[in-house]
C-alpha positions as CSV (number, residue, x, y, z in Angstrom):
1,X,-5.5,9.6,18.8
2,X,-8.2,6.9,19.2
3,X,-7.5,4.3,21.9
4,X,-6.0,1.1,20.8
5,X,-8.4,-1.8,19.6
6,X,-6.6,-4.9,20.4
7,X,-7.3,-8.9,19.6
8,X,-5.3,-12.1,19.8
9,X,-3.1,-11.1,16.9
10,X,-2.1,-7.4,17.6
11,X,-3.7,-4.0,17.9
12,X,-4.5,-0.8,15.8
13,X,-5.7,2.7,16.2
14,X,-6.4,5.7,14.3
15,X,-4.4,8.9,14.4
16,X,-5.4,12.4,12.7
17,X,-4.7,16.1,12.5
18,X,-7.5,18.8,12.4
19,X,-8.4,19.7,8.9
20,X,-6.5,22.3,7.0
21,X,-7.9,25.4,5.5
22,X,-8.9,23.7,2.3
23,X,-10.6,21.1,4.6
24,X,-8.0,18.3,3.9
25,X,-7.4,16.0,6.8
26,X,-4.1,14.0,7.3
27,X,-4.7,10.8,9.1
28,X,-3.2,7.3,9.7
29,X,-4.1,3.8,10.6
30,X,-1.5,2.2,12.8
31,X,-1.2,-1.7,13.0
32,X,1.0,-3.4,15.5
33,X,0.9,-7.1,14.9
34,X,1.8,-9.3,17.8
35,X,5.2,-11.4,17.8
36,X,5.0,-14.0,15.0
37,X,2.2,-12.3,13.4
38,X,1.9,-10.4,10.2
39,X,-0.6,-8.2,8.5
40,X,-1.3,-7.4,4.6
41,X,-0.5,-5.0,1.9
42,X,-3.3,-3.7,-0.6
43,X,-2.9,-7.0,-2.6
44,X,-2.3,-9.5,0.0
45,X,-0.9,-12.3,-2.0
46,X,-2.6,-15.8,-1.8
47,X,-4.2,-16.3,1.4
48,X,-4.6,-12.7,3.1
49,X,-7.0,-10.0,3.6
50,X,-6.1,-6.5,2.4
51,X,-7.2,-3.7,4.8
52,X,-10.6,-2.2,4.3
53,X,-11.6,1.2,5.7
54,X,-15.0,2.4,5.5
55,X,-16.3,5.8,6.6
56,X,-19.6,5.8,8.3
57,X,-22.6,6.7,5.6
58,X,-24.2,10.1,6.1
59,X,-20.8,11.6,7.4
60,X,-19.2,14.8,6.3
61,X,-15.7,13.2,5.7
62,X,-14.6,11.4,2.5
63,X,-11.8,8.9,2.2
64,X,-9.7,10.0,-0.7
65,X,-6.6,7.6,-0.4
66,X,-4.9,5.1,1.3
67,X,-0.8,4.7,1.2
68,X,1.2,1.8,1.8
69,X,4.7,1.6,2.6
70,X,7.0,-1.2,0.9
71,X,5.9,-4.8,1.7
72,X,7.8,-7.8,2.2
73,X,7.2,-11.0,0.3
74,X,6.4,-13.7,3.2
75,X,6.6,-17.3,2.0
76,X,4.5,-19.7,4.1
77,X,5.1,-23.3,2.7
78,X,3.5,-23.2,-0.9
79,X,1.7,-19.7,-0.2
80,X,3.2,-16.3,-0.6
81,X,1.8,-13.5,1.3
82,X,2.5,-9.8,0.8
83,X,2.4,-7.6,3.7
84,X,4.3,-6.6,7.1
85,X,6.0,-8.6,9.8
86,X,6.2,-5.6,12.3
87,X,4.5,-2.5,13.1
88,X,3.3,-0.5,9.9
89,X,1.4,2.8,9.6
90,X,-0.9,3.5,6.7
91,X,-1.3,7.2,5.8
92,X,-4.8,8.2,5.0
93,X,-6.0,11.4,3.0
94,X,-9.2,12.4,4.1
95,X,-11.4,15.5,3.2
96,X,-14.6,17.2,4.3
97,X,-17.5,17.1,2.0
98,X,-18.8,20.3,3.3
99,X,-16.0,22.6,4.5
100,X,-18.3,24.0,7.2
101,X,-19.9,20.8,8.5
102,X,-19.0,18.3,11.3
103,X,-15.4,17.3,11.8
104,X,-15.8,13.8,13.4
105,X,-14.4,10.7,11.7
106,X,-16.1,7.6,12.1
107,X,-15.0,4.6,10.5
108,X,-15.0,0.8,10.5
109,X,-11.6,-0.7,10.0
110,X,-11.2,-4.6,8.8
111,X,-7.7,-6.0,8.6
112,X,-6.3,-9.6,8.5
113,X,-3.8,-10.9,11.0
114,X,-2.1,-14.2,10.4
115,X,0.1,-16.5,12.4
116,X,-0.6,-20.3,12.1
117,X,-4.2,-19.2,11.6
118,X,-5.7,-16.0,10.2
119,X,-7.9,-13.7,12.3
120,X,-10.1,-11.2,10.8
121,X,-9.8,-8.3,13.1
122,X,-12.6,-5.4,12.9
123,X,-12.9,-2.2,15.0
124,X,-14.9,1.0,14.7
125,X,-13.1,4.4,15.5
126,X,-14.5,7.6,16.3
127,X,-12.2,10.8,16.4
128,X,-13.8,14.5,16.9
129,X,-11.3,16.8,15.4
130,X,-11.2,20.1,17.3
131,X,-9.4,23.0,16.2
132,X,-5.9,23.6,17.8
133,X,-4.0,26.5,18.3
134,X,-0.9,24.6,17.4
135,X,-0.1,21.3,15.5
136,X,-0.5,18.4,18.1
137,X,3.1,17.2,18.2
138,X,2.8,13.6,18.7
139,X,0.4,13.0,16.1
140,X,2.2,15.0,13.5
141,X,5.5,13.2,14.2
142,X,3.5,9.8,13.6
143,X,2.3,11.1,10.4
144,X,5.6,12.5,9.3
145,X,7.7,9.3,9.8
146,X,4.7,7.3,8.1
147,X,4.9,9.5,5.0
148,X,8.8,9.2,4.9
149,X,8.4,5.3,4.5
150,X,6.3,5.5,1.4
151,X,7.8,4.7,-1.9
152,X,8.9,7.7,-4.0
153,X,7.8,8.9,-7.5
154,X,10.0,7.8,-10.5
155,X,13.0,10.3,-11.0
156,X,15.7,10.6,-13.5
157,X,17.9,8.1,-11.9
158,X,15.1,5.4,-11.0
159,X,12.2,4.6,-13.2
160,X,10.4,2.2,-15.4
161,X,12.0,3.0,-18.8
162,X,9.6,0.8,-20.8
163,X,7.0,-2.2,-20.6
164,X,5.1,-4.2,-23.2
165,X,3.4,-7.7,-23.4
166,X,4.8,-10.6,-25.1
167,X,3.2,-11.4,-28.5
168,X,1.3,-14.2,-26.9
169,X,0.2,-12.0,-24.1
170,X,1.6,-14.4,-21.3
171,X,4.6,-12.4,-20.4
172,X,5.0,-8.9,-19.5
173,X,8.5,-7.3,-20.3
174,X,10.1,-4.5,-18.3
175,X,12.9,-2.4,-18.8
176,X,13.8,-0.5,-15.4
177,X,16.6,2.2,-14.6
178,X,18.1,1.3,-11.4
179,X,19.9,3.4,-8.9
180,X,23.6,3.8,-9.8
181,X,25.8,1.1,-8.1
182,X,22.8,-1.4,-7.5
183,X,23.7,-4.6,-9.2
184,X,21.2,-7.2,-7.5
185,X,17.8,-8.1,-8.7
186,X,15.1,-5.5,-7.3
187,X,12.2,-6.5,-5.7
188,X,9.1,-5.9,-8.2
189,X,5.5,-6.2,-7.4
190,X,2.9,-5.4,-10.3
191,X,-0.7,-5.0,-9.4
192,X,-3.3,-5.9,-12.2
193,X,-6.9,-6.5,-11.8
194,X,-8.2,-6.9,-8.1
195,X,-6.7,-9.8,-6.5
196,X,-4.0,-10.4,-9.4
197,X,-0.2,-9.4,-8.4
198,X,2.7,-10.5,-10.3
199,X,6.0,-11.4,-8.2
200,X,7.8,-13.9,-10.3
201,X,10.9,-12.7,-12.3
202,X,12.4,-14.4,-15.2
203,X,15.5,-13.7,-17.3
204,X,16.7,-10.8,-15.4
205,X,20.0,-9.0,-16.7
206,X,21.7,-5.9,-16.0
207,X,23.8,-3.4,-18.2
208,X,25.0,-0.7,-16.2
209,X,21.8,0.9,-14.6
210,X,19.6,-0.7,-17.0
211,X,17.7,-3.9,-15.9
212,X,15.5,-5.9,-18.0
213,X,13.2,-8.7,-16.8
214,X,10.1,-10.9,-17.7
215,X,7.1,-11.4,-15.5
216,X,4.6,-14.2,-16.1
217,X,1.1,-12.7,-16.2
218,X,-0.4,-15.9,-14.8
219,X,-4.2,-16.6,-15.1
220,X,-6.0,-13.3,-15.4
221,X,-9.9,-13.2,-15.0
222,X,-12.0,-14.8,-17.7
223,X,-12.6,-12.5,-20.5
224,X,-10.4,-9.6,-19.1
225,X,-9.1,-7.4,-21.7
226,X,-5.9,-5.5,-20.6
227,X,-6.2,-2.8,-23.4
228,X,-6.9,0.8,-21.9
229,X,-6.1,-0.5,-18.5
230,X,-3.5,0.8,-16.1
231,X,-1.5,-1.6,-13.6
232,X,0.5,-0.5,-10.6
233,X,4.0,-1.3,-10.0
234,X,6.2,-1.1,-7.1
235,X,10.1,-1.5,-7.4
236,X,12.5,-1.6,-4.5
237,X,16.2,-1.5,-4.9
238,X,18.1,-1.6,-1.7
239,X,16.7,1.3,0.6
240,X,15.0,3.2,-2.3
241,X,11.6,2.2,-3.8
242,X,9.5,3.8,-6.5
243,X,5.7,3.4,-7.3
244,X,3.8,4.4,-10.6
245,X,1.5,3.0,-13.1
246,X,1.9,1.0,-16.4
247,X,-0.7,2.0,-19.0
248,X,-1.6,-0.5,-21.8
249,X,-2.9,0.8,-25.0
């Protein structure tokens, strides 16, 4: 684990395990906003800053993916933020470019922390990942708990059954299969082109485990052609959540 980097709005640090036999590295960014502060999801909403993790150029480690736990919709007057109002851990998949090369992580991290004002928070981290005779217990527990907080893949009992655009291209129609016994409106986040996230639901209706809902697309970037694109969708129903993609032909 790196030392904590701190500022007025909170603190963060990097946690990692040594590379496995295939050169894959499990790691995570821990963020702890201060009391009353928030930090942000990958699509931060109307006024936030998405986390940015940049590996040092010329290094031997590649960032393959950042994972995000289910965020909250946080309304602040007319603005809607999407993020976290408490401690959050973002799991990271890293890998060695050369399996026999150096194993030091050098990275710059940039996040947003907001309360009455928003403060950009940047810190540089360096971790030398030395071979271990056994798995470091504390680091492994942090990563295991973080992975348990992530949305699941769809399954037979909870999925996106269908999706389509309205004839005028202004509305996304969704049919969801929700967990048995869940009769409320699920939380739905649909991520389109960068900076564009759908949160508003209209005309939601249940029929057993089936749930139909419409989501206005809002104003897409000028000239944007949705055909051939894939958008992300996250659906949370009670304590369960799934994340998948929507393909548009």
